[in-house]
KEDRENMI-439469 format. One record per residue (C-alpha): residue number from 1; residue in one letter; x, y, z negated. Coordinates in Angstrom, 3 decimals. Each point is the difference from the previous one (the first is absolute). Layout:
<atoms>
+-----+---+----------+----------+----------+
|   k | r |     east |    north |       up |
+-----+---+----------+----------+----------+
| NUM | A |        X |        Y |        Z |
...
+-----+---+----------+----------+----------+
</atoms>
This chain:
<atoms>
+-----+---+----------+----------+----------+
|   k | r |     east |    north |       up |
+-----+---+----------+----------+----------+
|   1 | X |   14.283 |   81.832 |   14.100 |
|   2 | X |   -3.022 |   -2.147 |    0.823 |
|   3 | X |   -3.047 |   -0.021 |   -2.320 |
|   4 | X |   -2.278 |   -3.076 |    0.531 |
|   5 | X |   -3.616 |    0.283 |   -1.249 |
|   6 | X |   -2.786 |   -2.554 |   -0.109 |
|   7 | X |   -3.317 |    0.937 |    1.902 |
|   8 | X |   -3.086 |    0.620 |   -2.138 |
|   9 | X |   -2.729 |   -2.615 |   -0.100 |
|  10 | X |   -2.644 |    2.760 |    0.354 |
|  11 | X |    0.288 |    2.273 |    3.062 |
|  12 | X |   -1.818 |    3.143 |    1.124 |
|  13 | X |   -1.468 |   -0.480 |    3.358 |
|  14 | X |    0.526 |    3.227 |    2.210 |
|  15 | X |   -3.391 |    1.481 |    1.021 |
|  16 | X |    1.079 |    1.038 |    3.343 |
|  17 | X |    3.031 |   -0.125 |    2.359 |
|  18 | X |    1.566 |   -1.941 |    2.777 |
|  19 | X |    0.798 |   -3.717 |   -0.483 |
|  20 | X |    3.458 |   -1.186 |   -0.982 |
|  21 | X |    2.612 |    0.280 |    2.719 |
|  22 | X |    2.363 |   -2.930 |   -0.676 |
|  23 | X |    2.598 |    1.632 |    2.348 |
|  24 | X |    0.234 |    3.163 |   -2.341 |
|  25 | X |    0.657 |   -1.892 |   -3.208 |
|  26 | X |    3.445 |   -0.259 |   -1.668 |
|  27 | X |    1.980 |   -3.118 |    1.129 |
|  28 | X |   -0.944 |   -0.597 |    3.598 |
|  29 | X |    1.539 |   -3.374 |   -0.310 |
|  30 | X |   -3.007 |   -1.185 |   -2.008 |
|  31 | X |   -2.638 |    1.089 |    2.503 |
|  32 | X |   -0.679 |   -3.475 |    1.430 |
|  33 | X |    0.031 |   -1.513 |   -3.494 |
|  34 | X |   -2.466 |    2.558 |   -1.229 |
|  35 | X |   -2.210 |   -0.857 |    2.969 |
|  36 | X |   -0.029 |   -3.583 |   -0.760 |
|  37 | X |   -0.866 |    0.438 |   -3.699 |
|  38 | X |   -2.727 |    2.680 |    0.830 |
|  39 | X |   -1.529 |   -2.337 |    2.579 |
|  40 | X |   -0.004 |   -2.924 |   -2.420 |
|  41 | X |   -1.543 |    2.147 |   -2.685 |
|  42 | X |   -2.815 |    1.217 |    2.201 |
|  43 | X |   -0.714 |   -3.588 |    0.984 |
|  44 | X |    0.075 |   -1.556 |   -3.456 |
|  45 | X |   -2.157 |    2.938 |   -1.418 |
|  46 | X |   -2.829 |   -1.016 |    2.486 |
|  47 | X |   -0.086 |   -3.638 |   -1.148 |
|  48 | X |   -2.477 |   -1.521 |   -2.427 |
|  49 | X |    2.672 |   -0.665 |   -2.489 |
|  50 | X |    1.625 |    3.340 |    0.349 |
|  51 | X |   -0.376 |    0.952 |   -3.753 |
|  52 | X |    1.669 |   -3.187 |   -1.120 |
|  53 | X |    2.682 |    0.138 |    2.655 |
|  54 | X |    0.939 |    3.571 |   -1.035 |
|  55 | X |   -0.320 |   -0.747 |   -3.916 |
|  56 | X |   -2.559 |    2.658 |   -0.674 |
|  57 | X |   -3.542 |    0.147 |   -1.628 |
|  58 | X |   -3.273 |    0.884 |    1.274 |
|  59 | X |    0.366 |    3.522 |   -1.214 |
|  60 | X |    2.620 |    0.617 |    2.697 |
|  61 | X |   -2.113 |   -1.296 |    2.860 |
|  62 | X |   -0.244 |    3.456 |    1.601 |
|  63 | X |    3.755 |    0.224 |    0.061 |
|  64 | X |    0.377 |   -3.488 |    1.600 |
|  65 | X |   -2.535 |    0.985 |    2.671 |
|  66 | X |    1.960 |    3.187 |    0.648 |
|  67 | X |    3.001 |   -2.210 |    0.754 |
|  68 | X |   -1.820 |   -1.351 |    3.111 |
|  69 | X |    0.380 |    3.426 |    1.743 |
|  70 | X |    3.548 |    0.852 |   -1.402 |
|  71 | X |    1.342 |    1.072 |    3.338 |
|  72 | X |   -2.926 |    2.429 |    0.660 |
|  73 | X |   -0.491 |    1.550 |   -3.510 |
|  74 | X |    1.195 |    3.501 |   -0.801 |
|  75 | X |    3.606 |    0.380 |   -1.191 |
|  76 | X |    1.715 |    2.457 |   -2.199 |
|  77 | X |    3.446 |    0.512 |   -1.761 |
|  78 | X |    0.455 |   -3.013 |   -2.173 |
|  79 | X |    0.822 |    2.437 |   -2.793 |
|  80 | X |   -3.736 |    0.720 |   -0.106 |
|  81 | X |   -1.305 |   -3.522 |    0.802 |
|  82 | X |    1.904 |   -1.738 |   -2.828 |
|  83 | X |   -1.680 |    0.942 |   -3.367 |
|  84 | X |    0.236 |   -1.192 |   -3.543 |
|  85 | X |    2.187 |    0.570 |   -3.110 |
|  86 | X |    3.458 |    0.108 |    1.605 |
|  87 | X |   -1.170 |    2.274 |    2.976 |
|  88 | X |   -2.015 |    2.242 |   -2.239 |
|  89 | X |    3.021 |    0.436 |   -2.389 |
|  90 | X |    2.293 |    0.801 |    2.972 |
|  91 | X |   -2.624 |    2.595 |    1.314 |
|  92 | X |    0.692 |   -1.481 |    3.378 |
|  93 | X |   -3.319 |    1.073 |    1.599 |
|  94 | X |    1.068 |    3.665 |   -0.625 |
|  95 | X |    3.604 |   -0.230 |    1.396 |
|  96 | X |    0.551 |    2.752 |    2.445 |
|  97 | X |    1.610 |   -0.539 |    3.421 |
|  98 | X |    3.666 |    0.687 |   -1.341 |
|  99 | X |   -0.573 |   -2.706 |   -2.663 |
| 100 | X |   -1.399 |   -2.416 |    2.429 |
| 101 | X |    3.024 |    0.526 |    2.282 |
| 102 | X |    2.428 |   -0.858 |   -2.870 |
| 103 | X |   -2.202 |   -3.073 |   -0.780 |
| 104 | X |    0.185 |   -1.030 |    3.621 |
| 105 | X |    3.634 |   -0.458 |   -0.513 |
| 106 | X |    0.179 |   -1.529 |   -3.491 |
| 107 | X |   -3.348 |   -1.745 |   -0.920 |
| 108 | X |   -1.603 |   -3.167 |    1.359 |
| 109 | X |   -3.225 |   -1.485 |   -1.200 |
| 110 | X |    0.182 |   -3.833 |    0.632 |
| 111 | X |   -3.169 |   -1.307 |    1.473 |
| 112 | X |   -1.686 |   -3.314 |    0.719 |
| 113 | X |   -1.434 |    1.604 |    3.259 |
| 114 | X |    2.762 |    2.400 |    1.145 |
| 115 | X |    3.131 |   -1.479 |   -1.377 |
| 116 | X |    1.217 |    3.333 |   -1.243 |
| 117 | X |   -1.115 |    3.541 |    0.668 |
| 118 | X |    0.943 |    3.449 |   -1.114 |
| 119 | X |   -2.372 |    2.377 |   -1.823 |
| 120 | X |   -0.229 |    1.993 |    3.238 |
| 121 | X |   -1.057 |   -2.859 |    2.148 |
| 122 | X |   -3.716 |    0.085 |    1.060 |
| 123 | X |   -1.974 |   -3.230 |   -0.890 |
| 124 | X |   -3.589 |   -0.940 |   -0.531 |
| 125 | X |   -1.317 |   -1.575 |   -3.200 |
| 126 | X |    0.091 |   -3.723 |   -0.224 |
| 127 | X |   -0.255 |   -2.871 |   -2.530 |
| 128 | X |    2.842 |   -2.477 |    0.038 |
| 129 | X |    2.574 |   -1.130 |   -2.568 |
| 130 | X |    3.446 |   -1.398 |    0.401 |
| 131 | X |   -0.976 |   -3.184 |   -1.852 |
| 132 | X |   -2.482 |   -0.889 |    2.782 |
| 133 | X |    0.405 |   -2.810 |    2.464 |
| 134 | X |   -1.514 |    1.303 |    3.221 |
| 135 | X |   -0.980 |   -2.532 |    2.553 |
| 136 | X |    2.749 |   -1.424 |    2.184 |
| 137 | X |    2.446 |    2.631 |   -1.159 |
| 138 | X |    0.059 |   -1.644 |   -3.410 |
| 139 | X |    1.266 |    1.696 |   -3.234 |
| 140 | X |    0.595 |    3.648 |    0.750 |
| 141 | X |    2.954 |    0.427 |   -2.388 |
| 142 | X |    1.745 |   -2.785 |    1.986 |
| 143 | X |   -1.014 |    1.576 |    3.278 |
| 144 | X |    1.347 |    3.464 |   -0.758 |
| 145 | X |    3.146 |   -1.378 |   -1.619 |
| 146 | X |    0.912 |   -1.033 |    3.511 |
| 147 | X |   -0.330 |    3.534 |    1.435 |
| 148 | X |    0.483 |    2.623 |   -2.741 |
| 149 | X |    3.711 |   -0.513 |   -0.847 |
| 150 | X |    1.275 |    1.229 |    3.384 |
| 151 | X |   -2.111 |    3.122 |   -0.268 |
| 152 | X |    0.490 |    0.945 |   -3.755 |
| 153 | X |    3.662 |   -0.998 |   -0.343 |
| 154 | X |    0.647 |    2.311 |    2.838 |
| 155 | X |   -1.816 |    2.820 |   -1.599 |
| 156 | X |    1.553 |   -0.599 |   -3.367 |
| 157 | X |    3.405 |    0.077 |    1.758 |
| 158 | X |    1.972 |   -0.996 |   -3.119 |
| 159 | X |   -1.654 |    2.577 |   -2.145 |
| 160 | X |   -1.722 |   -0.622 |   -3.345 |
| 161 | X |   -3.439 |   -1.848 |    0.247 |
| 162 | X |   -2.423 |    0.977 |   -2.782 |
| 163 | X |   -2.632 |   -2.721 |   -0.296 |
| 164 | X |   -3.383 |    0.864 |   -1.489 |
| 165 | X |   -1.910 |   -2.956 |    1.465 |
| 166 | X |   -1.817 |   -3.003 |   -1.510 |
| 167 | X |    1.275 |   -3.533 |    0.333 |
| 168 | X |   -2.128 |   -0.947 |    3.059 |
| 169 | X |    1.372 |    2.888 |    2.001 |
| 170 | X |    3.623 |   -0.661 |   -1.127 |
| 171 | X |   -0.445 |   -3.405 |    1.599 |
| 172 | X |   -0.402 |    1.666 |    3.365 |
| 173 | X |    3.298 |    1.780 |   -0.054 |
| 174 | X |    3.124 |   -0.144 |   -2.079 |
| 175 | X |    2.786 |    2.436 |    0.742 |
| 176 | X |    3.063 |   -1.835 |    1.265 |
| 177 | X |    2.951 |    2.643 |    0.288 |
| 178 | X |   -1.126 |    2.817 |   -2.268 |
| 179 | X |    0.125 |    0.671 |   -3.810 |
| 180 | X |   -3.347 |   -1.051 |   -1.286 |
| 181 | X |   -1.886 |    1.161 |   -3.194 |
| 182 | X |   -3.285 |   -1.216 |   -1.032 |
| 183 | X |   -1.993 |    2.552 |   -2.220 |
| 184 | X |   -1.863 |   -1.385 |   -2.892 |
| 185 | X |   -1.974 |    1.838 |   -2.749 |
| 186 | X |   -0.944 |   -0.769 |   -3.510 |
| 187 | X |   -2.063 |    1.803 |   -2.536 |
| 188 | X |    1.206 |    0.331 |   -3.686 |
| 189 | X |   -2.698 |    0.080 |   -2.467 |
| 190 | X |    0.457 |   -0.426 |   -3.835 |
| 191 | X |    3.462 |   -1.237 |    0.522 |
| 192 | X |   -1.096 |   -2.737 |    2.555 |
| 193 | X |    0.693 |   -0.005 |    3.793 |
| 194 | X |   -2.270 |   -1.495 |    2.614 |
| 195 | X |   -0.664 |    0.298 |    3.587 |
| 196 | X |   -3.200 |    1.892 |    0.893 |
| 197 | X |   -0.988 |   -0.218 |    3.634 |
| 198 | X |   -1.710 |    3.321 |    0.138 |
| 199 | X |    2.937 |    1.894 |   -1.624 |
| 200 | X |    2.613 |   -1.858 |    2.132 |
| 201 | X |   -1.830 |    1.122 |    3.194 |
| 202 | X |   -0.353 |    3.592 |   -1.209 |
| 203 | X |    3.663 |    0.292 |   -0.915 |
| 204 | X |    1.181 |   -1.533 |    3.233 |
| 205 | X |   -2.151 |    2.499 |    1.821 |
| 206 | X |    1.477 |    2.947 |   -1.972 |
| 207 | X |    3.496 |   -1.262 |    0.670 |
| 208 | X |   -0.507 |   -0.351 |    3.807 |
| 209 | X |   -1.466 |    3.590 |    0.248 |
| 210 | X |    2.937 |    1.489 |   -2.107 |
| 211 | X |    2.542 |   -1.754 |    2.130 |
| 212 | X |   -1.539 |    1.226 |    3.332 |
| 213 | X |   -1.126 |    3.527 |   -1.093 |
| 214 | X |    3.286 |    0.804 |   -1.889 |
| 215 | X |    2.288 |   -1.205 |    2.718 |
| 216 | X |    1.521 |   -2.387 |   -2.407 |
| 217 | X |    2.417 |   -2.395 |    1.683 |
| 218 | X |    1.241 |   -2.529 |   -2.604 |
| 219 | X |    2.794 |   -2.035 |    1.371 |
| 220 | X |    0.199 |   -2.491 |   -2.775 |
| 221 | X |   -2.225 |   -1.623 |   -2.602 |
| 222 | X |    1.619 |    2.327 |   -2.706 |
| 223 | X |   -0.909 |    3.036 |    2.162 |
| 224 | X |   -3.639 |   -1.229 |    0.190 |
| 225 | X |   -0.170 |   -0.502 |   -3.747 |
| 226 | X |    1.199 |    3.618 |   -0.343 |
| 227 | X |   -2.605 |    1.355 |    2.414 |
| 228 | X |   -2.715 |   -1.950 |   -1.754 |
| 229 | X |    0.933 |    1.362 |   -3.370 |
| 230 | X |   -0.007 |    3.528 |    1.286 |
| 231 | X |   -3.565 |   -0.505 |    1.660 |
| 232 | X |   -1.815 |   -1.543 |   -3.006 |
| 233 | X |    1.436 |    2.030 |   -2.725 |
| 234 | X |   -1.324 |   -0.246 |   -3.580 |
| 235 | X |   -2.419 |   -2.865 |    0.845 |
| 236 | X |    3.072 |   -2.186 |    0.856 |
| 237 | X |    1.262 |   -1.855 |   -3.124 |
| 238 | X |    2.522 |   -2.227 |    1.610 |
| 239 | X |    1.614 |   -0.776 |    3.408 |
| 240 | X |    1.612 |   -3.561 |    0.229 |
| 241 | X |    2.069 |   -1.023 |    3.063 |
| 242 | X |    0.593 |   -3.657 |    0.270 |
| 243 | X |    2.365 |   -1.181 |    2.801 |
| 244 | X |   -1.014 |   -3.407 |    1.492 |
| 245 | X |    2.305 |   -2.513 |    1.712 |
| 246 | X |   -2.670 |   -0.918 |    2.488 |
| 247 | X |   -2.846 |    2.222 |    1.239 |
| 248 | X |   -0.456 |    3.526 |   -1.059 |
| 249 | X |    1.385 |    1.788 |   -2.949 |
| 250 | X |   -2.810 |    1.041 |   -2.272 |
| 251 | X |   -0.813 |    3.489 |   -1.230 |
| 252 | X |   -2.477 |   -0.093 |   -2.875 |
| 253 | X |   -1.638 |    3.313 |   -1.033 |
| 254 | X |   -1.597 |   -0.083 |   -3.403 |
| 255 | X |   -2.775 |    2.523 |   -0.568 |
| 256 | X |   -1.455 |    1.007 |   -3.261 |
| 257 | X |   -3.371 |   -1.550 |   -0.522 |
+-----+---+----------+----------+----------+
</atoms>
């Protein structure tokens, strides 16, 4: 089982600690590629057009400035650096060492800067999205699409891949030799169903935590649907599994409004 998560846009910068050690991160095969992206990010973040190049507004100027010293900034477990709805729902910042050990084997956060990291990997805060075109490296989804498959396909090793990412991060890696299920969430209110971004992130976070903490190891999409139903309980009004000829099968969780 391999759970794929998106990073959060907002991140909590560690207040203290040693800088990131690229050699200690998961997937040593990505070390040189991470160095290239980080160096390009630091350079672009110091240019006059940095805000435009990174696609952010003036309110994030401090985060862009922090990118310039990304290699020197304090690092901490990515489970505490990534924040937001999905990570809060998963309670990831409070995962103990045993849970992080499980996550090290079964969870990857797909990142524009790091390629992919586990919740236990130590990283600094940064501001960079997968939709960015970064200097001579070009589009980051295209860049990482060249390097992630060898690492993540090997980690999945033919087991079920549970995909909780958004489209821009899916573009960076698509499993090749493993059963693949994309998790979507809808809210049902007054007989009508709709996608609500906040609820989707929240539910995916709950699912990820449930699968890791409870040692759930679904082998098939049907197993995953059963695991999700047991996790969400009375709030779940429907589970729909849709096989697809191309791309991932889709597991839709419908939550009462």
